[in-house]
C-alpha positions, 0 to 999 in steps of 0.5 A: 530480504523482503518476503514476497506476498502473493496478491489475491483477488480481494487485495486490490481494485482498479481505479477509474483510470485503470491503476491497481489500488491496494486495499488496507487488507493487503497492505497489512498482510504485506507487513510494512509501509513502503512510504509511497503515500498509498490511498489506504495506508494502515500505517499512517504515513503522511508524505507531507509530514515526512522528511528524508535525508 
């Protein structure tokens, strides 16, 4: 079971389109890569070079 990390004020910002964009700080605090190609992914995930079975 994954631990729920509370989202604080500095953990995200709103894009011009109105979406929540998580910061590198939050993604590191969360502790794992979700493989969603996040804009600020500190884990180096690249959707183009990833293969799923």
